[in-house]
C-alpha positions in Angstrom: 0.0 0.0 0.0 1.5 3.3 -1.1 -0.4 6.6 -0.5 -1.4 8.4 -3.7 1.2 11.1 -4.3 1.3 13.7 -7.0 4.7 15.0 -8.0 4.3 18.2 -10.1 6.4 20.8 -11.7 5.3 24.2 -10.6 6.2 25.8 -13.9 4.4 23.1 -15.9 2.5 25.0 -18.7 1.2 21.8 -20.4 -0.5 20.2 -17.4 -1.1 23.2 -15.0 -0.4 22.6 -11.3 -3.4 24.4 -9.9 -6.1 21.7 -10.6 -3.8 19.0 -9.2 -3.1 21.1 -6.1 -6.8 21.8 -5.6 -7.7 18.0 -6.0 -5.0 17.1 -3.5 -6.3 19.7 -1.0 -9.9 18.4 -1.4 -9.1 14.7 -1.2 -6.1 14.5 1.1 -3.7 13.1 -1.5 0.0 13.9 -0.9 1.1 16.7 -3.2 4.6 17.8 -3.9 5.4 20.7 -6.2 8.9 21.4 -7.6 9.6 25.1 -8.2 10.9 25.9 -11.7 10.2 22.4 -13.1 8.4 22.0 -16.4 6.4 19.0 -17.8 8.7 16.0 -18.0 11.0 17.4 -15.4 11.9 13.8 -14.2 12.9 12.5 -17.7 16.7 11.9 -17.8 18.9 14.2 -19.8 16.2 16.0 -21.8 17.0 19.6 -22.6 14.2 22.1 -21.9 12.5 23.0 -25.2 9.1 24.3 -26.4 6.7 21.8 -28.0 4.2 23.2 -30.4 1.0 22.1 -31.9 -0.5 21.0 -28.6 -4.1 21.0 -27.7 -5.4 22.4 -24.4 -2.5 24.7 -23.9 -2.1 28.4 -24.1 -1.1 29.2 -27.6 -0.7 25.5 -28.4 2.7 25.2 -26.9 4.4 24.2 -23.7 7.9 23.7 -22.2 9.2 20.2 -21.6 12.5 18.9 -20.2 14.6 17.8 -17.4 15.1 19.8 -14.2 18.0 18.0 -12.5 17.3 19.2 -9.0 13.6 18.4 -9.2 14.3 15.1 -10.8 16.7 14.1 -8.0 14.2 15.2 -5.4 11.3 13.3 -7.1 13.4 10.1 -7.4 14.3 10.3 -3.7 10.6 10.8 -2.8 9.5 7.8 -4.8 12.2 5.6 -3.3 11.2 6.7 0.2 7.6 5.8 -0.6 8.5 2.4 -2.0 10.8 1.6 1.0 8.1 2.6 3.4 5.6 0.3 1.6 7.7 -2.8 1.9 
């Protein structure tokens, strides 16, 4: 059993943090937000770039790419959850 935890980039302009933050507040899910991190912040070695032609985004574009600090913190958080669940 692992508690539902949302790990979110605060700068995500593809999947905005606000609805996830609100959902977590309403339901009691764990919610962790990483400042300055875009969509895909936890992918390894992906330079930050702008994707275009996207639906449901402002102007049809959004930033994606690795944020090394947020990635390291998210991996540590997931490992902590998995170890606690053993």
